[in-house]
VOTILUM-589290 format. One line per 3 residues: number of its first residue (from 1); their letters; for each residue x negated, y, z of N, C-alpha, C. Coordinates in steps of 0.05 Angstrom, whole numbers. Each point is the difference from the previous one (the first is absolute). Layout:
NUM) A) X,Y,Z,X,Y,Z,X,Y,Z ~ ...
//
This chain:
1) XXX) -189,-392,548,35,18,12,0,0,34 ~ 19,15,6,8,-2,22,18,-4,17 ~ -10,-22,24,14,-7,22,5,1,23
4) XXX) 25,15,19,2,8,23,15,-19,18 ~ 0,-13,17,11,-15,19,18,26,24 ~ -14,30,1,9,14,9,34,20,-5
7) XXX) 8,5,22,24,6,-2,7,17,-15 ~ -15,22,8,-9,37,-18,-27,-15,-16 ~ -8,-8,-22,-22,2,-9,-9,18,-9
10) XXX) -31,12,-6,-4,15,-10,-29,-6,-12 ~ 0,20,-24,-25,2,-26,-16,21,15 ~ -23,-1,6,-14,28,19,-13,5,-25
13) XXX) -10,32,-11,-12,-4,-15,7,-2,-30 ~ 25,7,-3,4,-19,-34,-12,15,-25 ~ -7,-19,-14,-16,14,-29,23,-6,-18
16) XXX) 3,13,-28,17,-3,-31,-2,-21,4 ~ -19,-22,8,4,-25,-6,26,-18,14 ~ 0,5,22,24,-4,13,28,3,-7
19) XXX) 1,22,-25,33,-3,-8,12,-32,-8 ~ 17,-3,3,13,-23,-7,32,-9,7 ~ 7,-20,-3,28,-6,15,-17,-28,30
22) XXX) 15,19,24,-4,-16,25,33,-12,2 ~ -14,-25,11,35,-13,8,-6,-12,25 ~ 27,1,12,5,-10,30,13,-18,-1
25) XXX) -12,-20,25,27,-27,6,-5,-2,21 ~ 27,7,19,1,-9,28,10,-29,-3 ~ -16,-22,26,3,-19,8,13,-6,24
28) XXX) 21,-4,5,14,-11,28,-2,-24,0 ~ -11,-13,22,2,-23,12,-7,-25,-22 ~ -15,14,-21,-13,-18,-18,13,5,-31
31) XXX) 22,13,0,8,4,-20,-4,26,-9 ~ 1,3,-21,-10,25,-18,25,13,-15 ~ -7,32,3,20,14,-13,-11,-1,-29
34) XXX) 24,13,-10,-3,11,-29,-27,12,-3 ~ -9,3,-17,-17,18,-5,6,33,-10 ~ -9,11,16,3,37,-10,-24,14,-8
37) XXX) 4,11,-32,-34,3,-5,6,26,-14 ~ -15,20,15,6,26,-3,-29,7,-23 ~ 3,23,-16,-31,13,-11,-15,15,17
40) XXX) -24,0,-1,-9,32,14,-21,11,-20 ~ 2,28,-1,-34,11,-14,-14,11,17 ~ -15,-8,-13,-17,28,24,-23,12,-14
43) XXX) 1,31,5,-15,27,-21,-18,5,20 ~ -28,12,-5,-14,12,5,6,27,9 ~ -10,4,19,-10,33,8,-8,19,-30
46) XXX) 12,11,-5,-19,24,-21,-17,6,15 ~ -23,14,-19,-28,10,14,15,23,4 ~ -17,7,26,-1,33,1,-10,25,-22
49) XXX) 25,16,-10,-6,21,-15,-26,17,19 ~ -2,8,-35,-22,31,1,10,22,-16 ~ 11,25,6,13,23,-13,-30,14,-11
52) XXX) 16,1,-33,-30,13,-9,24,29,-11 ~ -16,17,-5,6,23,-15,-22,16,8 ~ 5,34,-17,-23,15,-2,-6,10,33
55) XXX) -25,11,-8,-16,12,39,18,20,6 ~ 13,11,-19,17,29,1,16,11,-19 ~ 20,13,-4,20,14,-20,5,21,7
58) XXX) 0,11,-31,-10,26,2,41,10,-1 ~ 8,20,14,26,3,-3,17,-6,-27 ~ 23,-11,-4,2,6,-20,-2,-33,-17
61) XXX) -15,-13,14,-10,-17,-24,16,-34,4 ~ 17,-17,-17,-3,-17,17,-16,-24,13 ~ 29,0,29,-22,-26,15,13,-25,-6
64) XXX) -22,-11,-5,11,-39,-6,-23,-14,20 ~ 10,-20,20,-9,-14,16,4,-29,-16 ~ -29,-15,3,11,-27,-13,-19,-26,24
67) XXX) 23,-20,4,-3,-19,8,-32,-12,-10 ~ -14,-17,19,-25,-13,-9,14,-32,-17 ~ 22,-5,23,7,-23,-4,25,4,-23
70) XXX) 7,-21,-19,17,-2,-12,20,-24,5 ~ 22,10,8,14,-42,0,15,-7,-19 ~ 1,-24,8,10,-20,-28,36,-15,2
73) XXX) 4,6,27,18,-13,-5,22,13,-7 ~ 32,-10,-5,26,18,-7,7,18,14 ~ -1,6,25,2,21,20,-20,13,18
76) XXX) -22,4,-14,-21,16,15,7,27,11 ~ -11,13,27,10,27,10,-28,-1,14 ~ 8,35,-5,-25,10,1,5,27,12
79) XXX) -6,-3,28,14,13,24,-17,29,7 ~ 9,18,-10,-25,14,8,8,32,23 ~ -18,-4,20,13,23,16,-16,34,-9
82) XXX) 21,12,-7,-11,35,-2,-1,22,17 ~ -10,19,-1,3,30,22,26,11,-11 ~ 8,-5,-34,23,12,-13,29,-15,6
85) XXX) 2,-22,-12,23,-21,1,-1,-14,27 ~ -23,-1,12,3,-17,13,3,-37,-5 ~ 17,-14,-1,-7,-34,-7,19,4,-19
88) XXX) -13,-13,-26,18,-1,-23,-18,-35,-7 ~ 17,-15,-15,-6,-20,-12,2,-11,-32 ~ -22,-3,-18,-2,4,-30,-2,-26,-3
91) XXX) 9,-3,-26,-15,-33,-13,-21,-7,-16 ~ -11,32,-7,-23,6,-14,-21,-1,22 ~ -26,0,-13,-29,10,27,-7,21,-18
94) XXX) 18,15,-12,-13,37,-1,27,10,10 ~ -14,22,21,25,20,7,-9,30,-8 ~ 25,11,-13,-7,31,-11,11,19,24
97) XXX) -13,17,11,6,6,19,16,31,-7 ~ -10,4,-24,16,20,-10,-26,25,-7 ~ 13,24,0,-24,28,-7,-20,8,30
100) XXX) -31,0,-3,-6,6,31,13,31,6 ~ -2,-16,27,12,27,11,-12,-7,30 ~ -1,21,27,1,3,23,11,-30,12
103) XXX) 33,9,-4,16,-33,6,-13,-29,-8 ~ -15,6,-10,-12,-35,-11,-18,-4,9 ~ -19,23,19,-27,-4,14,3,-16,19
106) XXX) -10,-25,9,-11,-17,28,-7,-25,-13 ~ 9,-12,12,-2,-29,7,19,-15,-6 ~ -9,-20,-20,17,-25,-8,-9,-31,7
109) XXX) 10,-15,-1,5,-22,11,20,-21,-17 ~ -15,-24,-9,14,-17,-16,3,-36,12 ~ 20,-13,0,1,-26,12,19,-16,-36
112) XXX) -4,-19,-1,10,-19,-13,13,-20,5 ~ 9,-4,-18,29,-38,16,7,-1,-31 ~ -4,-28,0,-2,-23,-10,10,-17,8
115) XXX) 26,-16,-18,11,-27,16,5,3,35 ~ 4,24,11,10,2,27,-25,-7,8 ~ -22,6,-5,-34,8,18,-4,26,-11
118) XXX) -3,15,36,-13,21,-14,-33,2,11 ~ -18,16,-23,-18,6,5,-14,18,28 ~ -24,5,5,-13,12,20,10,35,-11
121) XXX) 3,21,8,6,27,-10,-29,8,-9 ~ -3,23,-22,-20,4,-12,-22,15,26 ~ -24,6,-9,-5,26,18,21,19,-7
124) XXX) -7,24,9,6,15,-4,-13,21,-24 ~ 20,15,-17,-12,14,-21,7,18,4 ~ -19,23,-2,-2,37,8,9,13,-28
127) XXX) 19,11,-6,1,22,-22,-2,25,8 ~ -21,14,-15,-3,21,-9,4,13,-17 ~ 27,23,11,1,20,-29,-18,29,8
130) XXX) -12,6,-13,-6,20,-8,6,29,-18 ~ 4,26,7,17,17,-21,-20,7,-19 ~ 9,6,-21,-14,18,-28,-3,18,6
133) XXX) -24,6,-9,-8,38,-1,20,15,-6 ~ 1,25,-1,19,20,-4,-14,2,-33 ~ 20,3,-24,-8,13,-26,-13,19,-2
136) XXX) -25,13,1,-15,21,-5,10,6,-17 ~ -2,36,-12,9,23,-17,-30,-3,-16 ~ 5,-3,-35,-23,3,-16,10,26,-9
139) XXX) -23,10,-7,1,21,-20,-29,0,-24 ~ 4,11,-27,-9,5,-13,-6,24,-21 ~ -30,7,-3,5,22,-26,-2,-14,-25
142) XXX) 31,5,0,5,-11,-33,14,34,-9 ~ -3,-6,-30,-7,-14,-20,-37,8,6 ~ -9,-28,-2,-41,6,-13,-8,-4,-28
145) XXX) -13,12,-8,-4,1,-25,-29,-19,2 ~ -4,-10,-16,-27,-18,-11,-26,16,2 ~ -14,-27,22,-23,18,9,2,14,28
148) XXX) 26,4,13,1,20,15,13,-26,25 ~ -15,6,27,6,-11,19,26,-3,11 ~ 5,-28,8,32,-5,9,-1,3,31
151) XXX) 14,12,20,-1,-1,16,24,-6,15 ~ -2,-17,24,27,-11,6,-4,-2,41 ~ 20,20,8,-5,0,32,27,-18,15
154) XXX) -8,-2,11,18,-12,18,0,8,32 ~ 37,0,4,8,8,32,-6,-20,14 ~ -17,-3,21,-4,-17,27,8,6,16
157) XXX) 15,25,7,2,3,28,33,-17,3 ~ 15,-6,-14,21,-12,23,-10,-35,-4 ~ -23,-12,-11,-11,-31,2,-17,13,20
160) XXX) -17,22,15,-16,5,15,9,-5,23 ~ 32,15,6,12,-1,22,25,-24,3 ~ -1,-21,-23,7,-24,9,-22,-23,13
163) XXX) -23,11,-10,-19,-20,1,-1,8,32 ~ -5,20,15,-2,9,19,-34,16,-2 ~ -15,9,-27,-23,7,6,4,25,-16
166) XXX) -18,19,12,-7,28,-14,3,2,-25 ~ 6,22,-17,4,0,-26,-29,-5,-12 ~ -25,8,19,-24,15,-15,-15,-30,0
169) XXX) 6,-19,20,-11,-39,-2,12,-9,-11 ~ 27,6,-14,16,-13,-25,-8,6,-25 ~ -6,34,-5,-14,7,-17,-33,-16,-6
172) XXX) -17,-2,22,-27,-14,-8,16,-28,-13 ~ 13,-15,10,-2,-25,0,10,-3,-27 ~ 23,17,-13,17,2,-18,-18,10,-30
175) XXX) -12,14,3,-16,33,-17,27,1,-19 ~ 7,23,14,28,9,-12,-13,11,-22 ~ -8,10,-14,-6,12,-25,-20,-14,-21
178) XXX) 14,3,-23,-9,-31,-15,-4,18,-24 ~ -25,-6,-16,-4,28,-29,-5,-21,-9 ~ 9,-3,-32,-3,-18,-24,-2,19,-15
181) XXX) -28,-4,-11,-8,12,-40,8,-24,-5 ~ 7,-8,-19,7,-18,-31,-35,2,-12 ~ -17,12,8,-24,11,-18,-22,-4,17
184) XXX) 5,-10,18,-26,8,30,10,-25,14 ~ 25,-15,10,3,-10,20,12,13,14 ~ -6,-15,32,10,9,23,-18,19,13
187) X) 14,21,21,-25,16,12,4,-5,25
//
């Protein structure tokens, strides 16, 4: 047990085993007071969380970030700091930020609180949102008779412009004309 003669007693670096009933008795000229008992609980500070998510999200993807630590108390608090919403507190380890867009891009941090004890904030998680390419038009030589070559052509001019490369470079990378003959295979 714990005994102290100090007016303001302290337990330095308490642990969960120090949880229990504490009784105070005051003596005046050898006469003790009636005991006064209070329950005290000590809680551990939650572990510093790590935010997990994808290395990047494409425009329109669902953005879900997850805490590496799950709190088991009745009233857990997951306190997120986000570029889009500022600070918000959730009761679950998952944070659904919405559909990926430029407004969600930036740094996210997470602090946990359980039984009044706060963790250290997580290291910042960088959320990157990448644009999806423009869908190129595609043309084919339809109808095609058996044993004839099927030709598919794609218009990569808009994709090249969006990617910031020349059309010839993109044509070389993408092989813009595909031919297929069911009798011979790819050409």
